[in-house]
N, C-alpha and C positions, 0 to 999 in steps of 0.2 A: 444590602441587608437592612431591611426596615426595622426601625426601633419603635416598639409599641408603647413603652413605658420607661421612664428614667427618673431616678432621684439619686441622692448621694450614696445610697446603699446598694441599689439593685437596678438591673437592666432587664427588660423583656424584649426579645428580638425575634424576627422571623428568619429562621435558618434556611438557607436554600439547599436543595438537593445537590449532592456532589461535593460538599465541603465538610471536612472533619470538624467536630466540636473542638477538640484539642489534638495536638500532634502526639506521635509516639516515635520511639527510635526507628529511624529508617523511613519515616513517612515524608512525603513531599507535598508541596502545594500549600496554599493559604488555609488557615483554620479560622473558625469563628473567633476564638480568643485572640489570635494574632491580629486579625482584622480590626476588632474592637479596640485593642491596645493601640494600634497605630492611629486610628481615628481619634481616640481620646488624647493621645500625645500631641496631635496637632492643635487641640483645644487647651493644652496645658493641664490636663486632668489626670495625668499619670505621674506619680512621684513616690519613691520608695516602695512600700508594700501596697500602696493604693493603686490598684490596677484591676482589670477584669479577671475573674476566676470562674471556672466551670463548677457548678454545683450538681448538675446532672448532665446526661449526654443524650444526643440523638445520633444514630448511626450515620455514617457519611452520606448514604444515599437516601436518607429520610429527611423530609422537609418539615417545617412547622415551628410552633411556639416553643421558645427556649428561654429559660431563666438564667441570669448571670449575676454573680455577686461582684461588688466593687472594692471590697477590702477583706483582709483575712478574718476578722472577727465575724463579719456577716457570712462569709463562706462557711466557717465552722458552725455557726448557729443554724443556718439553713440546712446543712447536711445532717446535723444532729437531730433536727426536728422535722425532717422531710415527711415522714409518714403521718404526722399529725397536722402539719401546716398546710399540706396540699389537700384540697377538698374535692377536686375533680380534675381528671386528666384523661382525655379521650383521643383516639386515633381514627383515622379513616384508612381503609385498605381496599384496593382493587385487586382481585385475585382471579386466577384461572380456576375453572371448575375441574373436578375429577373427570378423566376421560373414560369412554366405554359405555356400553348399553345399560350397565347396572347403576349408573349415577343416580342418586336421589338427593333432592335439595336438603340442606340443613334446616333445623327448626329456626324460626325467626329470632328467638332469644335462647341463649345457651351459655353455659359456663364450661370452659376447658380447664380441668385441674389435673395436669400431668407433669411430673418432674422433668427436668432438663439435665442432660449430661453432654459431655464433649468427647469426641473421638480423638484419635491420635493426631489428627490434622487440626484440632481445636475447632471443629465444626459442631455447633450446638444443635441438638435434636431432642425431640420429646419421646418419652418411652412410657409404656404401661408396665409398671413394676410387677403386676400380677401375671402378665403374659410374656414379657421379655426375659431372655436368658442373660443375666448380667453377672459380671465377675465381681468378687468382693471389692476390688478397687473402684469399679464403676458405681457400685452401691454407695461407697463412701463419698463419691463426687456428686451424687444426685442433688439437685437444687429444686426446692418446691417452687411451683409456678402456677399462677391462677389468672386466667384471662376470661373476661365476660364479653360477649358480643351480641350485636343485633344485626340482622340481615336487612339492609336498606333497599337494595335492588338486586334482582337476579334474573339472568337469562340462561340459555342452555350452555353458554361458553364461559360466562364471567359473573362474579358476584362482587358487590360493594358492601363492605362490612363497616360498622362502627364498633370500636373496641375500647374497653375500659380495663386498665391493668390493676390487679390487686397486688401483684408483685412486679418488680421492675428488672427482670433478668435480661442480659444481653441476648438480642435476637429472639426474644420470647414470642412476639407476635408471629414472626416468620416461622419459627419452629413449630408452634402450636397449630397454625393453620395448615402448614405443609403435612403435618401428621395425618390430618383428615383428607389430604389430597387437594388442598386449596393453596398452592404456592402463590406468593405475591406476583402480580404481573411484572415482568422485567427482572425477576430474581433468579439469576443463573445458579446461585449457590444451592438453591432448593429445586432446581430443574424445572423452572416454568418454561412453557413452550410459547408463550405470548409476550410481546413487549410493545403494546400499542402506543405507548407514550415516550418511549426512548429513555426510560428511567425506572427505578424501583418505585412501585406505586404504594408508598406508605407515607402518611402525613400526620403529624402531631397537631390536631385541630384545636383542642381546648386545654387551657391551663387555668385553674382557679386555686387561689391560695390566700392564706392570711398573712399579711405583711408582718414580718418578725418584730418590727418596732412599733408601728402605728396600730397594729391589730386590725387594720382595715381589710375587708375581703375584696380582693382584686380578681377580676375575671377577664380572660383574653380568649378570643376565638378568631381563627383565621381559616376560611374554608379551603378545602382541597380543590384542585382544578376541576371545573364544571364538567369537563369531558369524561371524567371518571364515571359519573352516574349515567351519562349517555351511552358509554361503552357497555356498562352492566346491563342496561335496558335492552340493548339490541343484540 
């Protein structure tokens, strides 16, 4: 796991696909926080409450730039000011196109503003409140979600998107794109039929934020696999 930045308050790392950010009851396998904690223990940098803490998360199968706090005070400060301190956060996604003869390309730039709800299996999906038949309980559970996107490459079968999140809901990108018939490549949960890379094709490419103490603007960018653009082109 590559470290892009490190000081006494923060770490910026490149999270690999297939690794949880933090564990949950019943989960197995190494997590980002566990891995960083063990690495820092070897250097004598973990003592008491001074250890790595997650301040935001990437899904297990998502790769890319991840910010980690190194003490409780910094964790609370970052989480409390996240909406103002983060200036840019972009993703790249390779998707399957809608199937059938009626398929039409999406506009090059667009904003998806559809709320998200969860079904009984805790599966997140997007709904159009004006068209969907929702129970009172579902209406209570609706979460506002806004995703801005740009189409970078597109062929008859696949599309490469760049996405900017205005809100940060769980599975937001996956649910919003799947609503329009563009499930992420390799995404079995949203019934993608293609898996050209053997993984979920979602990558957190850019993270730009104001350091909570020095007030310096820090920017990090890690490209997605080059093959994604090639797949979308052909």
